[in-house]
BARODREN-53068 format. One record per residue: residue in one letter; y, x, z of N, C-alpha, C in turn. Coordinates in Angstrom, 1 decimal. Layout:
N
NODE;A;Y;X;Z;Y;X;Z;Y;X;Z
...
This chain:
50
NODE;M;6.6;12.9;8.9;5.7;13.5;7.9;6.5;14.3;6.9
NODE;M;7.4;13.5;6.4;8.6;14.3;5.7;8.9;15.3;6.3
NODE;T;9.7;15.0;7.5;10.2;16.3;8.1;9.5;17.4;8.0
NODE;N;8.4;17.4;8.7;7.5;18.6;8.4;7.2;19.2;7.0
NODE;C;7.3;18.4;6.0;7.1;19.1;4.7;8.7;19.7;4.4
NODE;L;9.5;19.0;4.5;10.8;19.8;4.2;10.8;21.0;4.9
NODE;A;10.6;20.9;6.3;11.0;22.4;7.2;9.6;23.3;6.5
NODE;L;8.6;23.0;6.1;7.6;24.0;5.4;7.9;24.5;4.3
NODE;M;8.6;23.6;3.5;9.0;24.2;2.3;10.4;25.1;2.6
NODE;G;11.3;24.7;3.4;12.6;25.3;3.7;12.0;27.0;4.0
NODE;N;11.2;27.0;5.0;10.4;28.1;5.5;10.0;29.3;4.2
NODE;M;9.4;28.4;3.5;9.0;29.1;2.5;10.0;29.7;1.6
NODE;S;10.8;29.6;1.4;12.3;29.6;0.5;12.4;29.6;-0.6
NODE;W;12.4;30.3;-1.8;12.3;29.4;-3.2;10.9;29.1;-3.7
NODE;L;10.0;29.7;-3.3;8.4;29.3;-3.8;8.1;28.2;-3.1
NODE;G;8.4;27.4;-2.2;8.2;26.2;-1.5;8.9;25.3;-2.4
NODE;W;9.9;25.3;-3.3;10.3;24.6;-4.1;9.8;24.7;-5.3
NODE;L;9.3;25.6;-5.7;9.3;25.8;-7.1;7.3;25.3;-7.4
NODE;I;6.5;25.4;-6.6;5.4;25.2;-6.1;5.3;23.4;-6.6
NODE;P;5.7;22.6;-5.8;5.7;21.0;-5.9;6.5;20.6;-7.3
NODE;L;7.3;21.3;-7.5;8.1;21.0;-9.1;7.0;21.4;-10.2
NODE;A;6.6;22.8;-10.0;5.2;22.8;-11.0;4.3;22.1;-11.1
NODE;I;3.6;21.7;-9.7;2.6;20.7;-9.9;3.3;19.2;-10.8
NODE;L;4.6;18.7;-10.1;4.6;17.5;-10.7;5.1;17.7;-12.2
NODE;S;5.7;18.8;-12.6;5.9;18.9;-14.1;4.2;19.2;-15.0
NODE;L;3.4;19.5;-14.4;2.1;19.7;-15.0;1.3;18.4;-15.3
NODE;L;1.4;17.9;-13.8;1.0;16.1;-13.9;1.5;15.6;-15.0
NODE;G;2.8;15.2;-15.3;3.8;14.9;-16.2;3.3;15.1;-17.5
NODE;L;3.2;16.2;-17.8;2.5;16.8;-19.2;1.5;16.2;-19.2
NODE;G;0.3;16.5;-18.4;-0.7;16.1;-18.8;-0.9;14.6;-18.8
NODE;T;-0.4;13.7;-17.7;-0.3;12.1;-18.4;0.2;12.2;-19.9
NODE;A;1.4;12.6;-20.0;2.2;12.3;-21.4;0.9;12.7;-22.4
NODE;A;0.5;13.7;-22.5;-0.6;14.4;-23.2;-1.7;13.4;-23.1
NODE;L;-2.5;12.9;-22.2;-3.0;11.9;-22.2;-2.9;10.2;-22.8
NODE;L;-1.9;9.9;-22.6;-1.3;8.8;-23.4;-1.5;8.8;-24.8
NODE;K;-0.3;10.3;-25.2;-0.4;10.7;-26.8;-1.7;10.5;-27.2
NODE;Y;-2.7;11.4;-26.7;-4.0;11.2;-27.2;-4.9;10.1;-27.5
NODE;L;-4.6;8.9;-26.7;-5.2;7.8;-26.6;-4.6;7.0;-27.6
NODE;F;-3.5;7.1;-27.8;-2.6;6.0;-28.6;-2.6;6.5;-30.0
NODE;T;-2.7;7.7;-30.1;-2.9;8.5;-31.6;-4.3;8.5;-32.2
NODE;S;-5.3;8.2;-31.2;-6.6;8.0;-31.7;-7.0;6.5;-31.9
NODE;A;-5.9;5.8;-31.4;-6.7;4.4;-31.7;-5.9;4.0;-33.0
NODE;K;-4.6;4.5;-33.1;-4.1;4.3;-34.6;-4.9;5.0;-35.5
NODE;S;-5.2;6.2;-35.5;-6.2;6.6;-36.6;-7.6;6.0;-36.8
NODE;A;-8.1;5.7;-35.9;-9.6;5.0;-35.9;-9.3;3.7;-36.8
NODE;T;-8.4;3.1;-36.3;-8.4;2.0;-37.0;-7.5;1.9;-38.8
NODE;G;-6.9;2.6;-38.8;-6.7;3.2;-40.4;-7.6;4.2;-40.7
NODE;A;-8.7;4.5;-40.4;-9.4;5.4;-41.1;-10.3;4.9;-42.3
NODE;S;-10.6;3.8;-42.0;-11.3;3.0;-43.2;-11.1;2.5;-44.8
NODE;S;-9.9;3.0;-44.8;-9.2;3.0;-46.5;-9.5;4.1;-47.1
């Protein structure tokens, strides 16, 4: 499976390496944004009573 994937990426030139990296970076940024939203909204909800 890994060999087939690497062969396909090699046939696509630089685009075959750019697309998976872009998808992984977007997933990482989305996860980081979600975690930041969850943790900052939890802190502001507890401190909003004052």
